[in-house]
C-alpha positions in Angstrom: 0.8 10.1 -11.1 -1.0 9.2 -7.9 -1.1 10.3 -4.4 -3.6 7.8 -3.2 -2.3 5.7 -0.3 -4.5 2.8 -1.2 -2.7 2.5 -4.5 0.6 1.8 -2.7 2.0 -1.4 -1.4 5.7 -1.0 -1.0 6.5 2.2 0.9 10.1 3.1 1.9 10.6 4.8 5.3 13.5 6.8 3.8 16.8 7.7 5.4 18.1 11.2 5.8 21.5 11.6 4.2 23.9 14.0 5.8 27.0 15.9 4.5 30.3 15.7 6.3 29.3 19.1 7.7 26.3 17.5 9.3 23.8 19.3 7.0 21.1 17.4 5.1 22.4 16.3 1.7 19.6 17.0 -0.6 21.5 16.0 -3.7 22.0 12.5 -2.3 18.4 12.4 -1.1 17.2 13.1 -4.7 19.5 10.4 -6.1 18.3 7.8 -3.7 14.6 8.8 -4.1 14.7 8.5 -7.8 16.5 5.2 -7.6 13.9 3.7 -5.2 11.0 4.8 -7.3 12.6 3.3 -10.4 13.2 0.1 -8.5 9.6 -0.3 -7.4 8.9 1.8 -4.2 5.5 3.4 -4.7 5.3 5.5 -1.6 7.4 7.1 1.1 7.5 8.0 4.7 9.8 11.0 5.2 10.7 12.0 8.8 10.1 8.7 10.4 12.3 6.6 12.7 14.6 5.6 9.8 15.0 9.3 8.9 16.6 10.1 12.3 13.9 12.6 12.8 14.3 13.0 16.6 17.7 14.6 15.8 16.3 17.1 13.3 15.4 20.6 14.3 11.9 22.1 13.6 13.4 24.1 10.8 15.2 21.2 9.3 12.1 19.1 9.3 10.1 21.7 7.5 12.8 22.2 4.9 13.3 18.5 4.5 9.6 17.9 3.9 9.4 20.8 1.4 12.4 19.7 -0.6 11.2 16.0 -0.5 7.8 17.0 -1.8 9.6 18.8 -4.7 11.8 15.8 -5.4 8.9 13.3 -5.5 6.7 15.8 -7.5 3.5 13.8 -7.1 4.8 10.6 -8.5 3.9 8.5 -5.4 2.2 9.3 -2.1 4.3 11.0 0.6 3.6 10.6 4.4 5.5 13.0 6.6 6.1 12.4 10.3 4.5 15.1 12.4 3.6 13.3 15.7 5.1 13.9 19.1 4.2 13.3 22.7 2.6 16.7 22.9 -0.9 16.9 21.4 -1.0 20.6 20.9 2.4 20.6 19.4 1.4 17.7 17.1 -1.5 19.8 15.8 0.5 22.9 15.3 3.3 21.1 13.4 0.9 19.0 11.3 -0.8 22.2 10.2 2.5 23.8 9.3 3.4 20.7 7.2 0.0 20.7 5.5 0.9 23.9 3.7 3.8 22.2 2.0 3.1 21.1 -1.6 3.7 17.4 -2.1 3.0 16.2 1.4 -0.2 14.0 1.2 -0.5 12.5 4.7 0.7 13.0 8.3 2.3 10.1 10.2 1.3 10.5 13.9 2.9 8.2 16.3 1.4 6.9 19.6 2.8 9.5 22.1 6.2 8.1 23.3 7.5 8.5 26.9 4.2 9.8 28.4 2.8 6.2 28.2 -0.9 7.2 27.9 -3.5 4.6 28.5 -6.0 3.6 25.8 -8.4 6.4 26.8 -5.6 8.9 26.5 -4.6 7.5 23.1 -8.2 7.8 21.8 -8.4 11.4 23.1 -5.0 12.3 21.5 -5.8 11.0 18.1 -9.4 12.2 18.1 -8.3 15.7 19.0 -5.5 15.8 16.4 -7.8 14.4 13.7 -10.4 17.1 14.3 -7.9 20.0 14.2 -5.5 19.3 11.4 -5.6 19.8 7.6 -3.9 16.6 6.6 -5.3 13.0 6.7 -3.6 11.0 9.4 -1.8 7.7 9.3 -1.4 6.4 12.9 1.9 4.8 13.9 1.7 2.0 16.5 5.3 1.0 17.5 5.3 -0.2 21.1 9.0 -1.1 21.0 9.9 2.6 20.7 7.0 4.3 22.4 6.8 2.1 25.6 3.1 1.6 25.2 0.9 -0.3 22.8 -2.3 0.8 21.1 -4.7 -2.1 21.4 -6.6 -3.5 18.4 -9.9 -2.3 19.9 -8.6 1.2 20.1 -7.4 1.2 16.5 -10.7 -0.1 15.3 -12.6 2.6 17.1 -10.3 5.4 15.8 -10.4 4.0 12.2 -14.0 5.2 12.0 -13.0 8.8 12.3 -13.2 10.6 9.0 -9.6 12.1 9.0 -7.8 9.0 10.2 -7.2 7.0 7.0 -4.6 4.3 7.9 -2.1 2.8 10.2 1.5 1.7 10.3 1.2 -1.3 12.6 4.2 -3.0 14.4 2.6 -5.9 16.2 1.6 -9.5 15.6 0.0 -11.0 12.4 -3.0 -12.1 14.5 -3.7 -8.4 15.4 -3.2 -7.4 11.8 -5.9 -10.0 10.8 -8.3 -8.3 13.3 -7.7 -4.9 11.8 -8.3 -6.2 8.3 -11.6 -7.8 9.4 -12.9 -4.9 11.5 -11.8 -1.6 10.1 -13.5 0.2 7.1 -12.7 -1.0 3.6 -11.0 2.4 2.8 -8.7 2.3 5.9 -5.2 1.6 4.8 -3.2 -1.0 6.8 0.5 -1.3 6.5 2.8 -3.5 8.6 5.9 -1.8 9.8 7.7 -5.1 10.1 9.7 -6.0 7.0 9.6 -9.7 7.9 5.8 -9.6 7.7 5.7 -8.0 4.2 4.4 -11.0 2.4 2.2 -12.4 5.1 0.6 -9.0 5.7 -0.3 -8.6 2.0 -1.7 -12.2 1.8 -3.9 -11.5 4.9 -5.4 -8.4 3.3 -3.3 -5.5 4.5 -2.2 -3.0 1.9 1.5 -3.7 2.2 4.6 -2.7 4.1 6.3 0.5 5.2 9.8 -0.8 4.8 13.4 -0.2 5.8 14.8 -3.2 3.8 13.4 -1.7 0.6 16.3 0.6 0.6 18.6 -2.4 0.1 16.4 -4.9 -1.7 13.9 -2.8 -3.6 13.9 -5.1 -6.7 13.3 -8.3 -4.8 10.6 -6.8 -2.6 8.8 -5.4 -5.7 9.2 -8.8 -7.4 7.8 -10.6 -4.4 4.6 -8.6 -4.6 4.4 -8.8 -8.4 4.7 -12.6 -8.5 2.2 -12.8 -5.7 -0.3 -10.8 -7.8 0.4 -13.2 -10.7 -0.6 -16.1 -8.4 3.0 -17.4 -8.2 2.6 -18.0 -4.5 5.6 -20.4 -4.1 7.9 -17.9 -5.9 6.7 -15.1 -3.6 7.3 -17.3 -0.5 10.8 -18.2 -1.7 11.7 -14.5 -2.0 10.4 -13.7 1.5 12.3 -16.6 3.0 15.4 -15.5 1.3 15.0 -11.9 2.5 13.9 -12.6 6.1 17.3 -13.1 7.7 18.7 -10.2 5.7 15.8 -8.0 6.9 16.6 -9.0 10.4 20.3 -8.3 9.9 19.5 -4.7 9.0 18.4 -4.3 12.6 21.4 -5.9 14.2 22.6 -2.4 15.3 20.5 0.7 16.0 18.7 1.7 12.8 19.4 3.2 10.4 23.2 2.6 10.9 23.2 -0.8 9.1 21.0 0.5 6.2 23.2 3.6 5.8 26.3 1.4 5.7 24.9 -0.7 2.9 23.7 2.3 0.9 27.2 3.8 1.2 28.7 0.6 -0.1 26.3 0.8 -3.1 27.6 4.3 -3.9 25.0 6.5 -2.2 26.5 9.3 -0.1 24.9 8.9 3.3 27.3 10.6 5.7 27.3 9.6 9.4 24.3 9.0 11.6 23.5 11.8 14.0 24.2 11.2 17.7 23.0 9.4 19.7 23.0 6.9 16.8 26.6 6.1 15.7 27.7 4.8 12.4 29.0 1.3 12.2 32.6 0.7 13.0 34.8 -1.7 11.0 34.0 -4.8 13.2 30.3 -4.1 12.9 30.5 -3.7 9.2 32.2 -7.0 8.8 29.6 -8.7 11.0 26.8 -7.1 9.0 28.4 -8.2 5.7 28.5 -11.8 7.0 24.9 -11.8 7.9 23.9 -10.3 4.5 25.9 -13.0 2.7 28.5 -10.5 1.4 32.3 -10.7 1.4 33.5 -9.6 4.9 35.3 -6.6 3.5 32.5 -5.5 1.2 31.1 -2.8 3.5 34.4 -2.0 5.0 35.8 -0.8 1.7 32.6 0.6 0.3 32.6 -1.8 -2.7 29.9 -1.4 -5.3 27.2 -3.9 -4.4 24.4 -5.3 -6.5 21.8 -6.6 -4.0 18.9 -6.9 -6.5 19.0 -10.7 -6.2 18.2 -13.2 -8.9 15.8 -15.7 -7.3 14.3 -17.8 -10.1 12.8 -20.5 -8.0 
């Protein structure tokens, strides 16, 4: 058992399954979680973007995190989303979450909507870090927050004792700067699936992934053959996966991922509004981009997407 973030390289930002009634489906969540651990995921983000967290109530998030900590039971590290665009609220919620067994880290996003400048970001993260009881993983995702945390800001914040890592959605060049200029014990994860191999080669810890729901075996194999110095094999896997990773974001996430998981036999339920589940035309289009028969997702056929790249 381990809950050390630096021992993880393939973390899944896990979806939240719902019942037909709209309630969270914990039985399906447990089935999916155990499957992903068995297939090679060695860490999770619960309550992230992929988990449709903006649609969850405060009470739902607390119950979700508590139940998820019980499901994982210390087998791998768990990062729970606690950030918001309200600094005081972020502190209060993070401290509530810190009391839940099995939650090891807090994912704190750059405040969305407010669009703080770099000085405001520094003040936000410094204030949060000094007033919460969980170590913080920062989340820099300018496409969703409307503002970007610059490399210099991240480097400065990485020196703070209670800020232990980042999920970074930006260029590989910026990732290189973070690897070179942050403390050795500061965990760096790309949040871009298509950068999974490049980020690891450049010295980042790994990826916080959406595609690992669908291709866990191949992504695990990609890293494992990399560690065995089989660089061409790892590159072949990444090139095979890249267009499929991109296809999983053809429509608002996590609707494509949930459609594929449903076709694999996992009970996902619908997405919560304002995200809508894929319609039949969208399922056919997604299937084509994933290299599946066009009716595969439409009829919820059992799919084996583990892959068999032997190049």
